[in-house]
N, C-alpha and C positions, 0 to 999 in steps of 0.2 A: 185387629182382634175384636171379636164379638163381645158385648156385654153379658154379664152373667145373668142368667135367668133365675128369677127368685120364685120359689114355691111358698105359698102361705096356707097354712091349715087353721081353720077356725069353724067352730060349729059343725064339725063333721063334714066339712067341704074343703077341697084343695082348689086353690086358685093359682092359675099360672097364666100370665098374659091376659087374654080375653076368654079364657076357658075356665069353667068351674065344674068340678067332679065331685060326686059323693064319695065319701071315704069311710072305712071302719077304723076305729082306733082300739086301745087297749080295753080289754073286758072291764076293767075297773076305772075307766076314764083317764084323765091326764094327771101329770105329777110335776110339781116343781122341784121335788126332791125324790127322784126315782131311785127305787132299789131293786136288786135283782129278785125276780119271781113275783113282783107285786101286780103283774098284769096291767100296768099303767104305761101310757105313752108319755115320754119326757117333753116338757115345755121348754121352749128356748129356740135359739137359731143355730143351726149345724150345717157344715158343708156336706156336699155330696161326693163321695169318695170314688166308687167304682160301680159299673154294672155287672152283675153276675148273670150268667145265662147257661141254660141246658143246650149245649151244642147238638144233642140228639133230637131236640124238639123245636128249636127256636133259630131262626136267621135274623140277626140283628140289622135294623136299618143303619144307615151312616150316623154315628154319633160322636161326640166330642169327649165324652167321659172315658176314663180308662175302663178296660173290660177284663173280665176273667171268665173262661169257659169252665163251668162246673164239671168236675169228674165224679165218679162214683166214691172216691175216697176222700172228698172234700167234707169238712165239717166246720163248725164255729163253736169255740169253746165258751161255755156259759157258767163255768165253775169258778168262783171267786178264789179258791185255793189253788188253782193252776198258775203257773207262770206264763201260760198263754191265754188268760183270761181276756175275752173280748177280742179274739183274734181268729183268723182263718187257720185251721189246722188240717192235718192229714189223719185219716182213719186207718186203722183202729186207733183210739185214743183212750187212755185210762181214766181221765177225768170226764165230768158231765159236759155233754155237748149237743148241739144240733147237727142232724144230717142235711146237708144242702141239696143232695141228689135224692129227690123224692118221687114217689109214684103218682102223686097228685100234681096238679099245675101250679100250685101256690108260689113256688120258688122257680118256676121255668125261667122267669126273668125277674131280678130284683135289683134294687139300688142301695148300696151300702150308705147309711146315714153316718156322719162323723160325729157320733154321740159317744162320750167317755172313752175317747181314744187318743187324746193329747192333753195331758197324760191320762193313762187308764188307771182308774181308781177301783180296786176289787170291791165288789158288791154294789157299785152304783148303777148297774145294769148293762146288759150286752146285747148284741145281735138285733140292733134296731135297724130296720129296713123298711123300704117302700116296696111292697109286692102286691100280687093279685089277691083278690078277695077269696075267702073260704065260705062254705055254706054256714059257718057259725055266726056270721055277722059281727065278729069282733076278732081282735088279735091278742097276742101276749104282750104287746107293747109297740108294735110296729104301726105303720100306715098302710091300709090296704085299699086298693081301687080296683075297679074291673079291669080285666086283662086288656081289652081294647083301649081303654083310657091310658093304661100304663104305656102301651105301644105308642100312643099318640104323643106323650110328653117326652119320651126318650130323645128324639132328635132335637127338641128344644133346649136341652140342657148342655151346659159348657163345664169346663174344668173348675169354673168359678162359681158355679151354681150353689145355692144354699137353700134350706128349708126352714121356715119359721113355723113353729107349732105354738099356738096361742091358747090360753085359757078360754074355756067356753063360758 
């Protein structure tokens, strides 16, 4: 069995093995006490759950993490009032949610970070992913890196991989 690969984020850089990549974080920085909608990236150590990918645009390399092919009716609930808060849902959906199948390439491939999922606490933040950068230069709370860098790290990850996000 292969050892878990650990990702470490500090000072807007992601370190994995001998690699270092520049990343974007939440528009309002980092948070020890993340709240839904605060545009902050949570601080802590979290497992990596699954790789989501748009089957129409991406062919994944061989990877060890679980995968989920995104369909046009996939969403992620970000409404603390919903019983499905911080979970993958099917659209249409009556509560607030993110659409995972997008016209831009930000969610063509992304890694689900196991933040606020065991147990889920309504209002503590949802939909924390590692995804491709957008032109804005920030995220709503995720970690974002260049698409080519994201593709490079995918084969390095295992089912035991974790990410540590450290205060700057």
